[in-house]
C-alpha positions as a printed Julia matrix, in Angstrom:
125×3 Matrix{Float64}:
 -168.16  -52.32    4.46
 -164.55  -53.51    4.31
 -161.78  -50.96    4.19
 -159.26  -51.44    1.43
 -155.66  -52.01    2.38
 -152.48  -51.94    0.35
 -150.92  -49.72   -2.24
 -152.65  -48.32   -5.26
 -151.25  -48.51   -8.76
 -150.02  -44.92   -8.61
 -148.13  -45.52   -5.37
 -146.53  -48.67   -6.88
 -145.36  -46.67   -9.88
 -143.92  -44.03   -7.54
 -142.03  -46.64   -5.46
 -140.71  -48.39   -8.57
 -139.57  -45.02   -9.97
 -137.56  -44.33   -6.8
 -136.03  -47.8    -6.9
 -135.12  -47.37  -10.6
 -133.52  -43.97   -9.87
 -131.26  -45.35   -7.13
 -130.47  -48.5    -9.11
 -129.33  -46.34  -12.04
 -127.25  -44.22   -9.66
 -125.49  -47.29   -8.25
 -124.93  -48.81  -11.7
 -123.23  -45.59  -12.88
 -121.14  -44.97   -9.74
 -119.94  -48.5    -8.99
 -117.43  -48.81  -11.89
 -116.0   -45.38  -11.05
 -115.25  -46.41   -7.48
 -114.0   -49.86   -8.47
 -111.47  -48.17  -10.72
 -110.41  -45.83   -7.91
 -109.83  -48.73   -5.52
 -107.76  -50.39   -8.25
 -105.62  -47.22   -8.41
 -105.24  -47.27   -4.6
 -104.17  -50.93   -4.65
 -101.61  -50.3    -7.41
 -100.2   -47.26   -5.58
  -99.84  -49.17   -2.3
  -98.01  -51.94   -4.15
  -95.78  -49.35   -5.82
  -94.97  -47.85   -2.41
  -93.7   -51.2    -1.16
  -91.75  -51.89   -4.35
  -90.14  -48.45   -4.57
  -88.83  -48.55   -0.99
  -86.12  -50.99   -2.04
  -85.47  -49.76   -5.58
  -84.08  -46.43   -6.69
  -85.95  -45.61   -9.88
  -86.17  -42.54  -12.08
  -89.41  -40.79  -13.05
  -89.45  -42.39  -16.5
  -89.05  -45.88  -15.05
  -91.82  -45.32  -12.51
  -94.2   -43.87  -15.15
  -93.56  -46.85  -17.38
  -94.21  -49.25  -14.5
  -97.41  -47.41  -13.52
  -98.61  -47.44  -17.12
  -98.13  -51.18  -17.39
  -99.95  -51.8   -14.12
 -102.8   -49.51  -15.13
 -103.14  -51.38  -18.43
 -103.34  -54.76  -16.72
 -105.75  -53.37  -14.1
 -108.1   -51.9   -16.75
 -107.64  -48.37  -15.39
 -108.42  -45.96  -18.2
 -109.26  -42.7   -16.41
 -105.75  -41.91  -15.18
 -103.64  -40.2   -17.84
  -99.98  -39.16  -17.73
 -100.9   -35.56  -17.02
 -102.75  -36.69  -13.86
  -99.57  -38.14  -12.31
  -97.09  -36.0   -10.39
  -93.85  -37.34   -8.97
  -91.45  -35.82   -6.49
  -87.76  -36.6    -6.45
  -85.12  -36.72   -3.75
  -81.61  -35.28   -4.01
  -80.32  -38.21   -6.05
  -83.13  -37.8    -8.66
  -84.95  -40.91   -7.46
  -88.73  -40.9    -7.04
  -89.73  -40.12   -3.44
  -93.46  -39.56   -3.87
  -96.32  -40.09   -6.3
  -99.57  -38.11   -6.42
 -102.48  -38.95   -8.69
 -105.34  -36.47   -9.07
 -108.02  -37.18  -11.68
 -111.68  -36.68  -12.47
 -114.22  -39.08  -13.96
 -117.47  -38.01  -15.65
 -120.19  -40.5   -16.5
 -123.58  -39.75  -18.06
 -126.52  -40.22  -15.7
 -129.9   -39.14  -17.07
 -130.41  -36.95  -20.15
 -127.95  -34.02  -19.89
 -127.03  -34.74  -16.27
 -123.62  -36.27  -15.58
 -122.07  -37.63  -12.42
 -118.59  -36.36  -11.57
 -116.09  -38.11   -9.34
 -112.88  -36.38   -8.26
 -110.24  -38.73   -6.89
 -106.87  -38.1    -5.26
 -104.25  -40.47   -3.92
 -100.76  -39.62   -2.73
  -97.96  -41.83   -1.46
  -94.59  -40.92    0.01
  -91.78  -43.43   -0.34
  -89.53  -43.67    2.66
  -86.38  -45.66    1.92
  -85.82  -48.57    4.26
  -83.11  -48.06    6.81
  -80.34  -50.67    6.79
């Protein structure tokens, strides 16, 4: 008698269920992290730009808002942005702290908490 080899139908269903679970997880988490890396890129560009320019909080918030709009960043709101000022009332640091919730399966949601902080050191001349 020959021995059977290979997977049964039940084991195939089990393997496909595991693959579907992880595929759903990646599909839900990937946009969240892409948005975060967009925020990081914008903040690093702002750090370089603000080293030369002395800008007020309102000017920096306006500039950040425009860059977030063009970068399709929707999770960061004005209340998630904190700015520190130096003695001349110019922005010397920016901190962004926000949370993203996306639905996963049924009543289960995935939560991502992201933080990014930059300190602007004026260039010495």
